[in-house]
N, C-alpha and C positions, 0 to 999 in steps of 0.2 A: 959766633952769632953776635953781630954788632948791634942789630936793631930788632930785638925781640918783639917790640910793639908793631913794627912793620910786617913781620911774619904773621903775627896774630891777626892783623887787619886783613891780610890776603886770605888767610884760612877762613875767616868769618865771611868774607865776601864770596868765596868759591864754595865753601861747604854749606852755607845757609841760604843759598839763593832760592827764592820762592817764585812760583808762577805769578805773572802779573795779571790779576783779575780785571783790571781796568781796560786792558787791551782786548780787542775783539778776538774771539776764538775762531778756529777754522770752521767753516760752515759745515753743519752736520750732514746735509744732503750730499756734500762732496766726500765725506768720510764714510758714511753708512748708506748712502743712497744706492739705487740699482746701477750696476755696471754691465749686467748681462741678464738675458731672459731666455727661458726655454719652455716649450710645451712639454709637460711631463710625459715621456714616451710610454711608460708602463700603465699609468692610470687613466690616460686620456683614451676614451673608446666610445663606440656606439652603445647607447644605453636605453633601457626601458624604465623610466622613472615613474610612469603612471601605473606600473605593475599590471599591465594587461596583455603580456606576452607578445607585444609588438614594439619595435624600437621607436622611440620618440625623437631621437636626435643624438647629439654627441655631447658627452660630458667632458669638458676640458679642464685640466688642472694646469695653471700657468704659474711658473716659478721664476722669481727674480733673485739675483745674487748681488751682494755688495763686492767691493774690491778685494775682500778677504776670502771670497768664495762661499760665504754664509748666506742662507736664505734671508731675504729682507722684504719689506713692503715697498710699494711704489704707488705713485699718484699719476693719473693720466687717463687716456682713452685707448681702447684696443679695437682693432678690426680683424675679424676672423673670416676666412674664405675657404670653401670646400671645393675640391676639384676631383675629377676622375683620375685614376692612376694609369700612367703609361709606363709599362715595364720596359727596362733596358734603354731608357732615354736619359740624356744628360739632365734635362729638366723633366721630372716625372709628372708635372702637372698637365692634365689633359683639359677637357672642357670644364668650365665652372658649373657646379651642380645647382647652386642656389645663389640668390643675392647675398652680399656680405652681411654679417651680423656685426653690430656696433655695441660696445659696452663701455661704461664709465667707471672709473675708480677715483673720482674727484672729491666726493663728499664723505663725511664720516659715516653716514648711513650706508653708502655703497661699499665702503671698506669693510664695515662690520658684517654686511650681508654676504659678502663673497669670500672673506678670509677664513681659512681653515687652520686652526691653531695646531692640530695634530700633524698635518702634512706640510704646513707652512707654505701653502700655495693659495692662489685664488681659484675658486671654482665657478665655472660658467656652464650653464645648460643651454646648448644651441639647438633649438627645436628644428627638426627637419623630417617632416612626415614623408614616408615612402623611401627612406634610406634603407639600402639593402646591407644587412650586417655581414653577408657572405662575400661582398665585394671590397676590394681595397680602395682607399681614397687618400688624397693628399690634403692635409689641413694646414693652413698658414695662419700666423698671427703677426700683426704689425702693431706695436705699441708706441704711442706718442706720449712722452713724459710731460708733466705739467711744467717742468723746468726746461723743456725744449729738446731733449734727446730722443732718439728713436731706437727701437730694437725690433728685430725680425727673426722669426723661427718658423720652421715647417717640419711636419712629421708625416710619415706614411702610416695610415691606419690599416693594419693588415685585416683582411677579411676573416671573419670567425666562422668555423665550421658549425653547421646546424647540429643541435644536440640529437643524439641517437635515441629514438623512442624505445622504451623498454619492451622487451618481447613478452607477449602474453601466451605464447605457444607452450604447451606442456613439453617436458623433456621426453625424448624418444626412448631413453633407456630406463627401464623400470628399476626401482630401488636406488636411484641416485638421490642422495640427500644433499642439502645445502646447509651451510652454517647460518645460524640466526644473525 
């Protein structure tokens, strides 16, 4: 070792380098902003939110994911469209059922009103009187980000079977007991 001071200087420079806080960091929306969107296929369904035993429309849960595949928030506008379902077709969308629904996620108030912390999705209630829960439909969503990107997804809403009414007829076999 001829120059211990030179070796010490190299080690100090390499081993003690610090991030430069004066330089601009990578933009957060590029790191953690949405890179994908999906209509949640399990929880999006025809719903009765007025609790009057008649469907009021479709409750949609919209999920965005960042580049790491984690749920994230997004800012922009979304357009939903509902179509009849055409079985066995490359494009299952039939006739459009109603005019499109438009929603915004641009303000803090809109974000807070629609964000669900538990599911980490945005919730939208799309009113559609006369929707038949027994029929399948195709629901599409097109999102336009406030930063200029676009996302598209569609899901087939399977028709739900009507609940079976409880039988009020007495049993025909005497002495048959049921458990409480």
